[in-house]
MMTF fields as JSON, N, C-alpha, C and O atoms, coordinates in Angstrom:
{
  "mmtfVersion": "1.0.0",
  "mmtfProducer": "UNKNOWN",
  "numBonds": 279,
  "numAtoms": 280,
  "numGroups": 70,
  "numChains": 1,
  "numModels": 1,
  "chainsPerModel": [1],
  "groupsPerChain": [70],
  "chainIdList": ["A"],
  "bondAtomList": [4, 2, 8, 6, 12, 10, 16, 14, 20, 18, 24, 22, 28, 26, 32, 30, 36, 34, 40, 38, 44, 42, 48, 46, 52, 50, 56, 54, 60, 58, 64, 62, 68, 66, 72, 70, 76, 74, 80, 78, 84, 82, 88, 86, 92, 90, 96, 94, 100, 98, 104, 102, 108, 106, 112, 110, 116, 114, 120, 118, 124, 122, 128, 126, 132, 130, 136, 134, 140, 138, 144, 142, 148, 146, 152, 150, 156, 154, 160, 158, 164, 162, 168, 166, 172, 170, 176, 174, 180, 178, 184, 182, 188, 186, 192, 190, 196, 194, 200, 198, 204, 202, 208, 206, 212, 210, 216, 214, 220, 218, 224, 222, 228, 226, 232, 230, 236, 234, 240, 238, 244, 242, 248, 246, 252, 250, 256, 254, 260, 258, 264, 262, 268, 266, 272, 270, 276, 274],
  "bondOrderList": [1, 1, 1, 1, 1, 1, 1, 1, 1, 1, 1, 1, 1, 1, 1, 1, 1, 1, 1, 1, 1, 1, 1, 1, 1, 1, 1, 1, 1, 1, 1, 1, 1, 1, 1, 1, 1, 1, 1, 1, 1, 1, 1, 1, 1, 1, 1, 1, 1, 1, 1, 1, 1, 1, 1, 1, 1, 1, 1, 1, 1, 1, 1, 1, 1, 1, 1, 1, 1],
  "groupList": [{"groupName": "MET", "atomNameList": ["N", "CA", "C", "O"], "elementList": ["N", "C", "C", "O"], "formalChargeList": [0, 0, 0, 0], "bondAtomList": [1, 0, 2, 1, 3, 2], "bondOrderList": [1, 1, 2], "singleLetterCode": "M", "chemCompType": "L-PEPTIDE LINKING"}, {"groupName": "LEU", "atomNameList": ["N", "CA", "C", "O"], "elementList": ["N", "C", "C", "O"], "formalChargeList": [0, 0, 0, 0], "bondAtomList": [1, 0, 2, 1, 3, 2], "bondOrderList": [1, 1, 2], "singleLetterCode": "L", "chemCompType": "L-PEPTIDE LINKING"}, {"groupName": "SER", "atomNameList": ["N", "CA", "C", "O"], "elementList": ["N", "C", "C", "O"], "formalChargeList": [0, 0, 0, 0], "bondAtomList": [1, 0, 2, 1, 3, 2], "bondOrderList": [1, 1, 2], "singleLetterCode": "S", "chemCompType": "L-PEPTIDE LINKING"}, {"groupName": "PRO", "atomNameList": ["N", "CA", "C", "O"], "elementList": ["N", "C", "C", "O"], "formalChargeList": [0, 0, 0, 0], "bondAtomList": [1, 0, 2, 1, 3, 2], "bondOrderList": [1, 1, 2], "singleLetterCode": "P", "chemCompType": "L-PEPTIDE LINKING"}, {"groupName": "ASN", "atomNameList": ["N", "CA", "C", "O"], "elementList": ["N", "C", "C", "O"], "formalChargeList": [0, 0, 0, 0], "bondAtomList": [1, 0, 2, 1, 3, 2], "bondOrderList": [1, 1, 2], "singleLetterCode": "N", "chemCompType": "L-PEPTIDE LINKING"}, {"groupName": "ALA", "atomNameList": ["N", "CA", "C", "O"], "elementList": ["N", "C", "C", "O"], "formalChargeList": [0, 0, 0, 0], "bondAtomList": [1, 0, 2, 1, 3, 2], "bondOrderList": [1, 1, 2], "singleLetterCode": "A", "chemCompType": "L-PEPTIDE LINKING"}, {"groupName": "GLU", "atomNameList": ["N", "CA", "C", "O"], "elementList": ["N", "C", "C", "O"], "formalChargeList": [0, 0, 0, 0], "bondAtomList": [1, 0, 2, 1, 3, 2], "bondOrderList": [1, 1, 2], "singleLetterCode": "E", "chemCompType": "L-PEPTIDE LINKING"}, {"groupName": "ARG", "atomNameList": ["N", "CA", "C", "O"], "elementList": ["N", "C", "C", "O"], "formalChargeList": [0, 0, 0, 0], "bondAtomList": [1, 0, 2, 1, 3, 2], "bondOrderList": [1, 1, 2], "singleLetterCode": "R", "chemCompType": "L-PEPTIDE LINKING"}, {"groupName": "VAL", "atomNameList": ["N", "CA", "C", "O"], "elementList": ["N", "C", "C", "O"], "formalChargeList": [0, 0, 0, 0], "bondAtomList": [1, 0, 2, 1, 3, 2], "bondOrderList": [1, 1, 2], "singleLetterCode": "V", "chemCompType": "L-PEPTIDE LINKING"}, {"groupName": "ASP", "atomNameList": ["N", "CA", "C", "O"], "elementList": ["N", "C", "C", "O"], "formalChargeList": [0, 0, 0, 0], "bondAtomList": [1, 0, 2, 1, 3, 2], "bondOrderList": [1, 1, 2], "singleLetterCode": "D", "chemCompType": "L-PEPTIDE LINKING"}, {"groupName": "GLY", "atomNameList": ["N", "CA", "C", "O"], "elementList": ["N", "C", "C", "O"], "formalChargeList": [0, 0, 0, 0], "bondAtomList": [1, 0, 2, 1, 3, 2], "bondOrderList": [1, 1, 2], "singleLetterCode": "G", "chemCompType": "PEPTIDE LINKING"}, {"groupName": "GLN", "atomNameList": ["N", "CA", "C", "O"], "elementList": ["N", "C", "C", "O"], "formalChargeList": [0, 0, 0, 0], "bondAtomList": [1, 0, 2, 1, 3, 2], "bondOrderList": [1, 1, 2], "singleLetterCode": "Q", "chemCompType": "L-PEPTIDE LINKING"}, {"groupName": "ILE", "atomNameList": ["N", "CA", "C", "O"], "elementList": ["N", "C", "C", "O"], "formalChargeList": [0, 0, 0, 0], "bondAtomList": [1, 0, 2, 1, 3, 2], "bondOrderList": [1, 1, 2], "singleLetterCode": "I", "chemCompType": "L-PEPTIDE LINKING"}, {"groupName": "TRP", "atomNameList": ["N", "CA", "C", "O"], "elementList": ["N", "C", "C", "O"], "formalChargeList": [0, 0, 0, 0], "bondAtomList": [1, 0, 2, 1, 3, 2], "bondOrderList": [1, 1, 2], "singleLetterCode": "W", "chemCompType": "L-PEPTIDE LINKING"}, {"groupName": "THR", "atomNameList": ["N", "CA", "C", "O"], "elementList": ["N", "C", "C", "O"], "formalChargeList": [0, 0, 0, 0], "bondAtomList": [1, 0, 2, 1, 3, 2], "bondOrderList": [1, 1, 2], "singleLetterCode": "T", "chemCompType": "L-PEPTIDE LINKING"}, {"groupName": "LYS", "atomNameList": ["N", "CA", "C", "O"], "elementList": ["N", "C", "C", "O"], "formalChargeList": [0, 0, 0, 0], "bondAtomList": [1, 0, 2, 1, 3, 2], "bondOrderList": [1, 1, 2], "singleLetterCode": "K", "chemCompType": "L-PEPTIDE LINKING"}, {"groupName": "PHE", "atomNameList": ["N", "CA", "C", "O"], "elementList": ["N", "C", "C", "O"], "formalChargeList": [0, 0, 0, 0], "bondAtomList": [1, 0, 2, 1, 3, 2], "bondOrderList": [1, 1, 2], "singleLetterCode": "F", "chemCompType": "L-PEPTIDE LINKING"}, {"groupName": "CYS", "atomNameList": ["N", "CA", "C", "O"], "elementList": ["N", "C", "C", "O"], "formalChargeList": [0, 0, 0, 0], "bondAtomList": [1, 0, 2, 1, 3, 2], "bondOrderList": [1, 1, 2], "singleLetterCode": "C", "chemCompType": "L-PEPTIDE LINKING"}, {"groupName": "HIS", "atomNameList": ["N", "CA", "C", "O"], "elementList": ["N", "C", "C", "O"], "formalChargeList": [0, 0, 0, 0], "bondAtomList": [1, 0, 2, 1, 3, 2], "bondOrderList": [1, 1, 2], "singleLetterCode": "H", "chemCompType": "L-PEPTIDE LINKING"}],
  "groupTypeList": [0, 1, 2, 3, 4, 5, 6, 7, 8, 7, 7, 7, 7, 9, 8, 1, 7, 5, 1, 10, 1, 7, 3, 8, 11, 12, 13, 8, 3, 9, 14, 7, 7, 15, 10, 16, 5, 6, 6, 17, 7, 7, 11, 2, 7, 1, 1, 7, 18, 9, 5, 18, 9, 5, 9, 8, 14, 11, 13, 12, 6, 9, 5, 10, 9, 14, 14, 10, 13, 11],
  "groupIdList": [1, 2, 3, 4, 5, 6, 7, 8, 9, 10, 11, 12, 13, 14, 15, 16, 17, 18, 19, 20, 21, 22, 23, 24, 25, 26, 27, 28, 29, 30, 31, 32, 33, 34, 35, 36, 37, 38, 39, 40, 41, 42, 43, 44, 45, 46, 47, 48, 49, 50, 51, 52, 53, 54, 55, 56, 57, 58, 59, 60, 61, 62, 63, 64, 65, 66, 67, 68, 69, 70],
  "secStructList": [7, 7, 7, 2, 2, 2, 2, 2, 2, 2, 2, 2, 2, 2, 2, 2, 2, 6, 6, 6, 7, 7, 7, 7, 7, 7, 7, 7, 7, 7, 6, 6, 1, 6, 6, 2, 2, 2, 2, 2, 2, 2, 2, 2, 2, 2, 2, 6, 6, 7, 6, 6, 2, 2, 2, 2, 2, 2, 2, 2, 2, 2, 2, 2, 7, 7, 6, 6, 7, 7],
  "xCoordList": [-34.169, -32.874, -31.76, -31.668, -30.602, -29.165, -29.069, -29.603, -28.494, -28.186, -27.094, -26.447, -27.117, -25.918, -24.559, -24.005, -23.923, -22.867, -23.017, -22.366, -23.754, -23.505, -23.891, -23.405, -24.622, -24.864, -23.191, -22.695, -22.672, -21.146, -20.71, -20.507, -20.475, -19.425, -20.087, -19.269, -21.017, -21.714, -20.979, -20.044, -21.459, -20.887, -19.348, -18.908, -18.384, -17.068, -16.863, -16.34, -17.454, -17.068, -17.337, -16.503, -18.381, -18.92, -17.973, -17.917, -17.174, -16.197, -14.554, -13.585, -14.696, -13.52, -13.787, -12.934, -14.563, -14.903, -14.945, -14.718, -15.445, -15.473, -14.105, -13.977, -13.008, -12.07, -11.089, -9.87, -11.856, -11.469, -10.569, -9.583, -10.903, -10.563, -11.979, -13.138, -11.376, -12.129, -11.839, -10.736, -12.842, -12.838, -11.7, -11.242, -11.041, -10.221, -10.562, -10.62, -10.728, -10.45, -9.203, -8.921, -8.57, -7.687, -7.876, -8.686, -7.251, -7.016, -5.759, -4.96, -5.728, -4.052, -4.208, -5.156, -2.618, -2.999, -3.027, -2.31, -4.101, -4.815, -3.683, -3.164, -3.054, -2.021, -2.221, -1.328, -3.493, -3.878, -4.437, -5.3, -3.942, -4.324, -3.337, -2.217, -3.875, -2.917, -1.892, -2.372, -0.661, 0.319, 0.978, 1.662, 0.707, 1.048, 2.391, 3.09, 2.661, 3.814, 4.901, 5.798, 4.598, 5.418, 5.998, 7.17, 4.645, 5.224, 6.196, 6.967, 6.11, 6.96, 8.038, 8.885, 8.221, 9.721, 10.264, 11.477, 9.5, 9.717, 10.457, 11.613, 9.522, 10.068, 11.457, 12.33, 11.362, 12.693, 14.049, 15.183, 13.699, 14.623, 15.144, 16.255, 14.215, 14.078, 15.561, 16.451, 15.143, 15.689, 17.273, 18.027, 17.747, 18.577, 19.899, 20.703, 20.332, 21.312, 20.972, 21.736, 19.935, 19.832, 20.563, 20.579, 21.549, 21.922, 21.731, 22.525, 20.364, 19.884, 19.609, 19.885, 19.341, 18.646, 18.997, 18.376, 20.467, 21.125, 21.147, 21.082, 21.243, 20.68, 19.325, 18.946, 18.441, 16.939, 16.883, 16.098, 17.671, 17.252, 18.11, 17.807, 18.954, 19.754, 18.864, 19.053, 17.942, 17.365, 16.071, 15.412, 15.895, 14.343, 14.828, 14.035, 16.489, 16.483, 16.838, 16.537, 17.464, 17.349, 16.281, 16.274, 15.27, 13.766, 13.471, 13.068, 13.544, 12.717, 13.207, 12.543, 14.861, 15.176, 14.56, 14.316, 14.421, 13.479, 14.775, 14.274, 16.082, 17.003, 16.643, 16.357, 16.698, 16.752, 15.227, 15.034, 14.239, 12.83, 12.119, 12.298, 11.314, 10.588, 9.161, 8.57],
  "yCoordList": [7.59, 8.46, 8.088, 6.881, 8.83, 8.238, 8.432, 9.47, 7.624, 7.661, 8.955, 9.185, 9.673, 10.815, 10.585, 11.48, 9.457, 9.075, 8.879, 9.59, 8.052, 7.635, 9.122, 9.167, 10.27, 11.524, 12.235, 12.926, 12.046, 12.727, 12.206, 12.87, 10.761, 10.365, 10.752, 11.358, 10.616, 10.989, 12.633, 12.809, 13.659, 14.79, 14.692, 14.926, 14.284, 13.881, 13.922, 14.85, 12.427, 11.907, 12.848, 12.95, 13.629, 14.406, 15.785, 16.481, 16.041, 17.066, 16.545, 17.227, 15.449, 14.887, 14.763, 15.327, 14.293, 14.266, 15.526, 15.569, 16.762, 17.981, 18.466, 19.365, 17.876, 18.348, 17.379, 17.355, 16.479, 15.712, 14.555, 14.208, 14.02, 12.798, 11.743, 12.016, 10.551, 9.236, 8.048, 7.522, 7.692, 6.288, 5.493, 6.004, 4.406, 3.734, 2.353, 2.473, 1.272, -0.275, -0.905, -1.138, -1.103, -2.275, -3.509, -3.581, -4.505, -6.001, -6.054, -6.052, -6.117, -6.891, -8.155, -8.546, -8.732, -9.845, -9.938, -9.319, -10.922, -11.2, -11.445, -12.535, -10.7, -11.167, -11.713, -11.78, -12.26, -12.92, -14.339, -15.005, -14.681, -15.905, -16.834, -16.491, -18.172, -19.091, -19.104, -19.135, -19.088, -19.881, -18.627, -18.917, -17.043, -16.085, -15.547, -15.088, -15.751, -15.601, -16.257, -15.707, -17.762, -19.169, -18.705, -18.813, -17.995, -17.868, -16.581, -16.615, -15.464, -14.425, -14.942, -14.634, -15.816, -16.405, -17.233, -17.197, -17.939, -18.519, -17.866, -18.066, -17.047, -15.945, -15.133, -14.895, -14.739, -14.044, -14.912, -14.434, -16.353, -17.019, -17.433, -17.676, -17.39, -17.309, -15.983, -16.095, -14.881, -13.72, -13.61, -12.815, -14.506, -13.965, -14.201, -13.402, -14.621, -14.783, -14.301, -14.447, -13.773, -13.009, -12.221, -11.329, -12.08, -11.304, -9.971, -9.089, -9.895, -8.582, -8.061, -6.867, -8.424, -7.979, -6.614, -5.567, -7.084, -5.889, -4.618, -3.529, -4.762, -3.249, -3.116, -1.949, -4.057, -3.626, -3.213, -2.308, -3.768, -3.145, -1.308, -0.329, -1.46, -0.064, 0.996, 2.203, 0.557, 1.384, 1.85, 2.869, 0.916, 1.373, 2.114, 2.924, 1.967, 2.78, 4.121, 5.168, 4.149, 5.622, 6.317, 7.544, 5.525, 6.254, 6.606, 7.762, 5.963, 6.591, 7.594, 8.11, 7.955, 9.001, 10.602, 11.242, 10.954, 11.941, 13.184, 14.308, 13.171, 14.004, 15.35, 15.187, 16.455, 17.661, 17.851, 18.715, 17.256, 17.498, 18.481, 18.548, 19.19, 20.254, 20.12, 20.834],
  "zCoordList": [4.194, 4.831, 5.074, 5.298, 5.13, 5.224, 6.897, 7.289, 7.888, 8.856, 8.599, 7.577, 9.812, 10.133, 9.684, 9.046, 9.944, 9.557, 8.05, 7.284, 7.649, 5.937, 5.161, 4.031, 5.526, 4.949, 5.206, 4.316, 6.112, 6.372, 5.313, 4.297, 5.415, 4.281, 2.848, 2.156, 2.378, 1.201, 1.094, 0.314, 1.868, 1.52, 1.258, 0.132, 2.483, 2.059, 0.856, 0.238, 0.231, -1.12, -2.07, -2.969, -2.1, -2.977, -3.117, -4.13, -1.756, -1.887, -2.459, -2.79, -2.417, -3.215, -4.478, -5.164, -5.038, -6.395, -7.521, -8.73, -6.286, -6.64, -7.002, -7.833, -6.378, -6.366, -7.322, -7.15, -8.484, -9.32, -8.845, -9.496, -7.794, -7.302, -7.135, -6.822, -7.46, -7.197, -6.624, -6.47, -6.34, -5.216, -5.674, -6.697, -5.308, -5.776, -4.655, -3.431, -5.297, -4.275, -4.884, -6.06, -3.808, -3.977, -3.362, -2.438, -3.733, -3.055, -3.198, -4.134, -1.701, -1.167, -0.165, 0.518, -0.396, 0.428, 2.165, 2.952, 2.457, 3.769, 4.645, 4.406, 5.708, 6.439, 7.476, 8.321, 7.68, 8.582, 7.889, 8.461, 6.781, 6.416, 7.004, 7.382, 7.064, 7.65, 6.512, 5.379, 6.619, 5.993, 5.076, 4.095, 5.491, 4.987, 5.018, 4.114, 6.625, 7.059, 6.242, 5.602, 6.418, 5.672, 4.338, 3.977, 3.448, 2.385, 2.071, 1.111, 2.928, 3.255, 3.232, 2.393, 4.132, 4.694, 3.494, 3.285, 2.73, 1.659, 0.457, 0.084, -0.052, -0.817, -0.632, -1.467, 0.933, 1.215, 1.258, 1.242, 1.32, 1.189, -0.529, -1.0, -0.941, -2.72, -3.381, -4.225, -2.465, -2.712, -2.228, -2.79, -1.09, 0.186, -0.823, -0.344, -1.55, -2.805, -4.12, -5.074, -4.196, -5.823, -6.027, -5.178, -7.202, -7.685, -7.611, -7.285, -8.013, -8.559, -6.798, -6.688, -6.033, -4.809, -4.395, -4.217, -4.288, -3.624, -4.379, -3.809, -5.742, -6.706, -6.316, -6.217, -6.051, -5.758, -4.531, -4.252, -3.585, -2.204, -2.137, -1.455, -2.919, -2.6, -3.678, -3.526, -4.709, -5.249, -4.596, -4.8, -3.823, -3.014, -1.9, -1.418, -1.142, -0.021, -0.715, -0.141, -1.92, -2.647, -3.073, -3.171, -3.364, -3.53, -2.388, -2.259, -1.497, -0.185, 0.702, 1.601, 0.304, 0.848, 0.85, -0.173, 1.875, 1.691, 2.197, 2.239, 2.521, 2.886, 1.85, 0.663, 2.395, 1.658, 1.261, 0.405, 1.692, 1.172, 2.174, 3.39, 1.426, 2.599, 2.774, 3.584]
}
């Protein structure tokens, strides 16, 4: 027998599946890992003077602009 919480989760997942959705698991970097922050700084320093960085940054800002969205 499932616990009340497990039953609630099962029902919710059943509803989502009925809506045509499926669960997806993704793996992301562990930001708590020793050395993570230093690696971020290292990569940032490498890109500091990259010729394409300004273009990429502008594209990201443009893509994230929600002005006029309703």
